[in-house]
C-alpha positions as CSV (number, residue, x, y, z in Angstrom):
1,X,171.2,127.4,124.4
2,X,173.8,125.4,126.3
3,X,173.2,123.6,129.5
4,X,175.2,126.1,131.6
5,X,173.1,129.0,130.3
6,X,169.8,127.2,131.0
7,X,171.2,126.1,134.4
8,X,172.0,129.8,135.2
9,X,168.3,130.6,134.7
10,X,167.3,127.8,137.2
11,X,169.9,129.0,139.7
12,X,168.5,132.5,140.0
13,X,166.2,131.2,142.7
14,X,168.7,130.0,145.2
15,X,166.1,128.9,147.8
16,X,164.4,126.7,145.2
17,X,167.6,125.2,144.0
18,X,168.5,124.3,147.6
19,X,165.0,122.7,148.0
20,X,165.4,120.8,144.7
21,X,168.8,119.5,145.7
22,X,167.6,118.4,149.1
23,X,164.4,116.7,147.8
24,X,166.4,114.6,145.3
25,X,169.1,113.7,147.7
26,X,166.4,112.5,150.1
27,X,165.2,110.1,147.3
28,X,168.8,109.0,146.8
29,X,169.1,108.2,150.5
30,X,165.9,106.1,150.4
31,X,167.4,104.2,147.5
32,X,170.5,103.4,149.6
33,X,168.4,102.2,152.5
34,X,166.3,100.0,150.3
35,X,169.3,98.5,148.5
36,X,171.2,97.7,151.7
37,X,168.2,95.7,152.9
38,X,168.4,93.3,149.9
39,X,170.7,90.4,150.3
40,X,172.6,89.9,147.1
41,X,171.9,93.4,145.7
42,X,175.1,93.5,143.7
43,X,174.4,90.0,142.4
44,X,171.0,91.3,141.2
45,X,172.7,94.2,139.4
46,X,175.2,91.9,137.8
47,X,172.4,89.6,136.7
48,X,170.3,92.4,135.2
49,X,173.4,93.8,133.4
50,X,174.1,90.4,131.8
51,X,170.5,89.9,130.8
52,X,170.4,93.3,129.1
53,X,173.8,92.5,127.4
54,X,172.3,89.2,126.1
55,X,169.2,91.1,124.8
56,X,171.3,93.7,122.9
57,X,173.4,90.9,121.3
58,X,170.3,89.1,120.1
59,X,167.8,92.0,119.8
60,X,166.4,91.0,116.4
61,X,165.6,87.5,117.5
62,X,163.9,88.6,120.7
63,X,161.9,91.3,119.0
64,X,160.6,88.8,116.4
65,X,159.8,86.3,119.1
66,X,157.9,88.9,121.0
67,X,156.0,89.9,117.9
68,X,155.0,86.3,117.1
69,X,153.9,85.6,120.6
70,X,152.0,88.9,121.0
71,X,150.1,88.2,117.8
72,X,149.2,84.7,119.1
73,X,147.7,86.5,122.1
74,X,145.5,88.7,119.9
75,X,147.7,91.8,120.3
76,X,148.1,94.0,117.2
77,X,151.8,94.7,116.6
78,X,153.1,97.8,114.8
79,X,156.7,98.9,113.9
80,X,157.9,102.5,113.8
81,X,161.4,103.5,112.6
82,X,161.2,107.0,114.0
83,X,159.1,109.5,116.1
84,X,157.0,110.7,113.1
85,X,156.1,107.1,112.1
86,X,155.2,106.3,115.7
87,X,152.9,109.3,115.8
88,X,151.3,108.5,112.5
89,X,150.6,104.9,113.6
90,X,149.0,105.9,116.8
91,X,146.9,108.5,115.1
92,X,145.7,106.0,112.5
93,X,144.6,103.6,115.2
94,X,142.7,106.3,117.0
95,X,141.2,107.6,113.7
96,X,140.1,104.0,112.7
97,X,138.3,103.8,116.0
98,X,136.8,107.3,115.8
99,X,138.6,108.3,119.1
100,X,138.3,111.9,120.2
101,X,139.4,111.6,123.9
102,X,142.6,109.8,125.1
103,X,143.9,109.2,128.6
104,X,147.6,108.6,128.8
105,X,149.8,107.2,131.6
106,X,153.4,108.3,131.9
107,X,155.4,107.3,128.9
108,X,158.8,108.8,128.2
109,X,158.8,107.4,124.7
110,X,155.6,109.4,123.8
111,X,157.3,112.4,125.3
112,X,160.4,111.7,123.2
113,X,158.1,111.5,120.1
114,X,156.1,114.6,121.0
115,X,152.9,112.6,120.6
116,X,150.7,115.0,122.6
117,X,151.1,118.0,120.4
118,X,150.8,115.8,117.3
119,X,147.4,114.4,118.4
120,X,146.2,117.8,119.7
121,X,146.9,119.2,116.2
122,X,144.6,116.5,114.9
123,X,141.8,117.5,117.2
124,X,142.3,114.7,119.7
125,X,142.2,115.5,123.4
126,X,145.0,113.9,125.3
127,X,145.1,114.0,129.1
128,X,148.2,112.8,131.1
129,X,146.9,110.9,134.1
130,X,150.0,110.5,136.1
131,X,149.8,113.3,138.7
132,X,153.2,114.7,138.0
133,X,152.7,114.5,134.3
134,X,149.3,116.2,134.6
135,X,150.8,119.0,136.6
136,X,153.5,119.8,133.9
137,X,150.9,119.3,131.1
138,X,148.6,122.0,132.5
139,X,151.6,124.2,133.2
140,X,152.5,123.7,129.5
141,X,156.0,122.4,130.4
142,X,157.9,119.2,129.8
143,X,158.8,116.7,132.5
144,X,162.0,117.6,134.3
145,X,162.6,114.1,135.6
146,X,161.7,110.7,134.2
147,X,160.2,109.4,137.5
148,X,159.3,112.6,139.3
149,X,158.2,114.8,136.4
150,X,157.1,117.8,138.5
151,X,160.0,117.7,141.0
152,X,160.9,121.2,140.0
153,X,157.5,122.5,141.2
154,X,156.8,123.3,144.9
155,X,153.5,122.3,146.4
156,X,152.6,126.0,146.6
157,X,153.2,126.4,142.9
158,X,151.0,123.4,142.2
159,X,148.3,125.0,144.5
160,X,148.3,128.2,142.3
161,X,148.3,126.1,139.1
162,X,145.2,124.1,140.3
163,X,143.4,127.3,141.3
164,X,143.9,128.6,137.8
165,X,143.1,125.4,135.8
166,X,140.8,123.4,138.1
167,X,139.1,126.2,140.1
168,X,140.3,124.8,143.4
169,X,140.4,126.8,146.7
170,X,143.7,128.2,148.0
171,X,145.1,125.5,150.4
172,X,148.6,126.7,151.1
173,X,150.0,123.7,149.1
174,X,148.1,121.0,151.0
175,X,149.2,117.8,149.3
176,X,146.1,115.7,150.4
177,X,143.6,118.4,149.2
178,X,145.4,118.9,145.9
179,X,145.7,115.2,145.2
180,X,142.0,114.6,145.9
181,X,141.0,117.5,143.6
182,X,143.2,116.1,140.8
183,X,141.7,112.6,141.4
184,X,138.1,114.0,141.1
185,X,139.0,115.9,137.9
186,X,140.8,112.9,136.3
187,X,138.1,110.4,137.2
188,X,135.8,112.1,134.7
189,X,138.5,112.0,132.1
190,X,138.9,108.2,132.6
191,X,135.2,107.6,132.2
192,X,134.9,109.7,129.1
193,X,138.0,108.4,127.3
194,X,137.7,106.5,124.0
195,X,141.2,105.1,124.2
196,X,144.2,104.7,126.6
197,X,147.8,105.0,125.8
198,X,150.5,103.6,128.1
199,X,154.2,103.1,128.1
200,X,156.0,99.7,128.5
201,X,158.5,99.0,131.3
202,X,159.2,95.4,130.2
203,X,158.2,93.4,127.2
204,X,158.7,89.6,127.5
205,X,159.8,87.8,124.4
206,X,158.8,84.4,125.7
207,X,155.2,85.3,126.3
208,X,154.4,88.3,124.1
209,X,153.1,90.1,127.1
210,X,154.3,93.3,128.7
211,X,154.4,95.0,132.1
212,X,153.6,98.6,133.0
213,X,154.7,99.9,136.4
214,X,152.9,102.8,138.2
215,X,152.3,104.0,141.7
216,X,148.9,105.6,141.1
217,X,147.1,102.8,139.2
218,X,146.3,105.3,136.4
219,X,147.5,102.9,133.6
220,X,145.1,100.3,134.8
221,X,142.2,102.7,135.1
222,X,142.8,103.9,131.5
223,X,143.5,100.5,130.0
224,X,140.6,98.7,131.6
225,X,137.9,101.3,131.0
226,X,138.7,102.3,127.4
227,X,137.9,100.0,124.5
228,X,141.2,100.7,122.8
229,X,144.6,100.3,124.6
230,X,147.8,101.4,122.7
231,X,151.1,100.6,124.4
232,X,154.3,102.3,123.1
233,X,157.7,100.8,123.7
234,X,161.3,101.3,122.6
235,X,163.0,98.3,121.1
236,X,165.3,98.0,124.1
237,X,162.5,97.3,126.6
238,X,162.6,93.5,125.7
239,X,163.6,90.9,128.3
240,X,163.9,87.2,127.2
241,X,161.9,85.3,129.8
242,X,159.2,85.8,132.3
243,X,161.5,84.5,135.1
244,X,163.8,87.5,134.4
245,X,161.0,89.9,135.4
246,X,161.6,89.5,139.1
247,X,165.2,90.7,138.8
248,X,164.2,94.0,137.2
249,X,161.1,94.6,139.4
250,X,163.2,94.2,142.5
251,X,165.8,96.7,141.1
252,X,163.5,99.3,139.5
253,X,161.4,100.6,142.4
254,X,164.2,100.5,144.9
255,X,166.5,102.4,142.6
256,X,163.8,104.9,141.6
257,X,162.1,105.9,144.8
258,X,163.4,103.5,147.5
259,X,160.2,101.4,147.5
260,X,160.4,97.6,147.9
261,X,158.2,97.4,144.8
262,X,156.2,99.6,142.6
263,X,152.6,99.8,143.8
264,X,151.1,98.5,140.6
265,X,153.1,96.2,138.3
266,X,150.4,95.5,135.7
267,X,150.7,92.6,133.3
268,X,149.0,92.8,129.9
269,X,148.9,89.6,127.8
270,X,145.7,89.6,125.8
271,X,142.9,92.1,124.9
272,X,139.7,91.8,126.9
273,X,136.7,90.7,125.0
274,X,135.3,93.4,122.8
275,X,138.5,95.6,123.1
276,X,141.6,96.2,121.0
277,X,145.2,96.0,122.3
278,X,147.9,97.5,120.2
279,X,151.6,97.7,120.8
280,X,153.9,100.1,118.8
281,X,157.6,99.1,118.8
282,X,159.8,102.1,118.1
283,X,163.5,102.4,117.0
284,X,164.0,106.2,116.8
285,X,167.7,106.2,116.9
286,X,168.2,103.2,119.2
287,X,169.7,101.0,116.5
288,X,172.2,103.7,115.7
289,X,173.2,103.9,119.4
290,X,173.5,100.1,119.5
291,X,176.1,100.3,116.7
292,X,178.3,102.6,118.8
293,X,180.5,100.2,120.7
294,X,181.4,102.7,123.4
295,X,177.8,103.7,124.1
296,X,175.7,100.6,123.4
297,X,175.3,99.7,127.0
298,X,173.4,103.0,127.6
299,X,170.5,101.0,126.1
300,X,170.5,98.8,129.2
301,X,168.7,101.7,131.0
302,X,165.4,100.8,132.7
303,X,164.5,104.5,133.3
304,X,164.7,104.5,137.1
305,X,166.2,108.0,137.4
306,X,168.7,107.0,140.1
307,X,171.5,108.6,138.2
308,X,169.6,111.9,138.3
309,X,168.8,111.7,142.0
310,X,172.5,111.3,142.9
311,X,174.1,113.7,140.3
312,X,175.3,116.9,142.0
313,X,175.0,118.8,138.6
314,X,171.4,117.6,137.9
315,X,170.3,118.3,141.5
316,X,171.4,121.9,141.3
317,X,170.7,122.7,137.6
318,X,167.2,121.2,137.2
319,X,166.0,118.8,134.4
320,X,164.9,121.5,132.0
321,X,168.5,122.8,131.7
322,X,169.3,119.7,129.6
323,X,166.7,120.6,126.9
324,X,166.1,116.9,126.3
325,X,163.4,114.3,127.0
326,X,165.8,112.2,129.2
327,X,167.8,114.7,131.3
328,X,170.6,114.0,133.8
329,X,173.6,111.7,133.3
330,X,172.0,109.0,131.2
331,X,170.3,111.6,129.0
332,X,173.7,113.2,128.5
333,X,174.8,110.0,126.9
334,X,171.7,109.3,124.8
335,X,171.0,112.9,123.5
336,X,174.4,113.5,121.7
337,X,173.8,110.3,119.8
338,X,170.7,111.9,118.3
339,X,171.9,115.4,117.7
340,X,175.6,116.0,118.5
341,X,175.6,119.7,117.8
342,X,172.5,120.6,119.8
343,X,173.5,118.5,122.8
344,X,177.3,119.0,122.7
345,X,177.3,120.7,126.1
346,X,175.6,117.9,128.0
347,X,178.5,115.5,128.5
348,X,180.4,118.4,130.2
349,X,177.5,118.9,132.7
350,X,179.2,116.3,135.0
351,X,181.9,116.1,137.6
352,X,182.7,112.6,136.4
353,X,182.5,111.6,140.1
354,X,181.1,108.2,139.1
355,X,178.2,108.3,141.6
356,X,175.8,107.8,138.6
357,X,177.6,104.5,137.7
358,X,177.6,103.4,141.3
359,X,173.8,103.6,141.7
360,X,172.8,102.4,138.2
361,X,170.8,99.2,138.7
362,X,172.0,97.7,135.4
363,X,175.6,98.8,135.9
364,X,176.0,101.2,133.0
365,X,179.4,102.9,133.1
366,X,177.8,106.3,132.8
367,X,180.7,108.5,133.8
368,X,183.1,106.7,131.5
369,X,180.7,107.1,128.5
370,X,180.3,110.8,129.3
371,X,184.1,111.2,129.2
372,X,184.2,109.4,125.8
373,X,181.6,111.8,124.4
374,X,183.7,114.7,125.6
375,X,186.6,113.3,123.5
376,X,184.4,113.0,120.5
377,X,182.8,116.4,120.9
378,X,186.1,118.3,121.3
379,X,187.2,116.8,118.0
380,X,184.0,117.0,116.0
381,X,182.2,120.1,117.3
382,X,183.7,123.6,117.1
383,X,184.6,124.8,120.6
384,X,184.6,128.4,121.9
385,X,187.9,130.2,121.4
386,X,188.2,131.1,125.1
387,X,187.7,127.5,126.1
388,X,190.2,126.2,123.5
389,X,192.8,128.9,124.6
390,X,192.5,128.1,128.3
391,X,192.8,124.4,127.7
392,X,195.9,124.9,125.5
393,X,197.5,127.0,128.2
394,X,196.6,124.4,130.9
395,X,198.1,121.7,128.7
396,X,201.4,123.6,128.4
397,X,201.6,124.3,132.1
398,X,200.6,120.8,133.2
399,X,203.2,119.3,130.9
400,X,206.0,121.5,132.1
401,X,207.3,120.9,135.7
402,X,208.9,124.3,136.0
403,X,205.8,126.2,134.8
404,X,203.6,124.0,137.0
405,X,205.6,124.9,140.1
406,X,205.7,128.6,139.3
407,X,202.0,128.6,138.7
408,X,201.3,126.7,142.0
409,X,203.5,129.2,144.0
410,X,201.9,132.2,142.4
411,X,198.4,130.8,143.1
412,X,199.2,130.1,146.7
413,X,200.7,133.6,147.2
414,X,197.6,135.2,145.6
415,X,195.1,133.2,147.7
416,X,197.0,133.8,150.9
417,X,197.9,137.5,150.6
418,X,195.6,139.1,148.0
419,X,192.8,141.2,149.2
420,X,189.7,139.1,149.8
421,X,187.5,140.9,147.2
422,X,189.9,139.8,144.5
423,X,189.1,136.1,145.3
424,X,185.5,136.4,146.5
425,X,183.8,138.7,144.0
426,X,181.2,138.6,141.4
427,X,183.9,137.7,138.9
428,X,184.4,134.4,140.6
429,X,181.2,132.4,140.7
430,X,182.9,129.6,142.6
431,X,183.7,131.9,145.5
432,X,180.0,132.9,145.9
433,X,179.0,130.0,148.1
434,X,182.4,128.4,148.9
435,X,185.2,129.2,151.4
436,X,188.6,127.9,150.4
437,X,190.5,125.9,153.1
438,X,193.6,127.5,154.7
439,X,196.3,127.9,152.1
440,X,199.7,126.4,153.1
441,X,203.1,127.7,152.2
442,X,204.2,124.4,150.6
443,X,202.7,122.1,147.9
444,X,202.6,118.4,148.6
445,X,205.9,117.7,146.8
446,X,207.7,120.3,149.0
447,X,206.0,119.1,152.2
448,X,206.9,115.5,151.4
449,X,210.6,116.2,150.8
450,X,210.8,118.1,154.2
451,X,209.0,115.3,155.9
452,X,211.2,112.6,154.5
453,X,214.4,114.6,155.3
454,X,213.2,115.2,158.9
455,X,212.5,111.5,159.3
456,X,216.0,110.5,158.3
């Protein structure tokens, strides 16, 4: 199903759409406030972009350096070419340690690899311990946002969900009560877990260590209580030196939620005595994306979600309408690279306004890459007959001055004198929530000629 059809489903609840839009724009405004308080914000963005560019140009060397240093630290390093291999490696580690219960902190890579259902099919209990991830897990849904995974749920919906699955009392969506109930339930899961799985925000080639950023401390709870810790990372999460970490930590939290810094930035360098620390380094299409000159900088992404919070399409269509692990503008660049036919509608789910590029902390030219994907898709993917016909007609009209002028005059006449129901009807979705400005008798060209003549 295309993005537009899935978005139409989300848009049936207009009040919820308005709430979703407002909630995400609030986060975007917090990002702006936080960014404006940092002297040299644009310098930080430039620096981060250049560091990432250097990484992608020397990715093989940095990955090998990371592996060598991680092994020196006592970390067991594994390599996976795709999602299936990643899942098999993780399962083998768990099976070798006779693990039956796993707690997992938020990891978009494991979502991308569909690790949860794979492990559950092998009789291993997996509990997501990030509150938002836990909410979508018990709802049997996927995250709709990479930082705010349950942003599509109202607190009243969460209240009903907890009553059903946790046996909580009705609270009219009281956030404090619901959070405390989730904390009590998850605390038991932490104590019973045989292993912990986390993502990786940044892996440092120089030291062989890695950093996990959370606001709830759930990654630390899992990693420090369980005897086995498995960290899963995409190959692009490497940064060269420890001194570069400060650049990204200052950008990440401010871009994601408007915080000065993430509540917990946890450093993992060596396994604790008597425990195992594994890291699984995953490609899963990233090398192929790296080979695409027009799209390679999409691998700069640090998964802050700022492009989603600002995107007018994402805010009013919801993350599930993208049918991809990473939704929104950046996901609309990454997903077609993995399956062009399935995700061919995503690059068109954009106004190309450029706001996503403006807020990106690592300066990915997101809207330009979306436009490039559109050019590829219209050539390589069969387009609907109606769409092709309309575009051909538009091409003829826009390339012919006479036809363009006739079309403009006809449109102005219809909008000015036609009965209102012909413009604002169920046949015109744009007219449902919009009122056109007053239609003038002249177009700009005619107005300019008169103005110029009157001014001598």
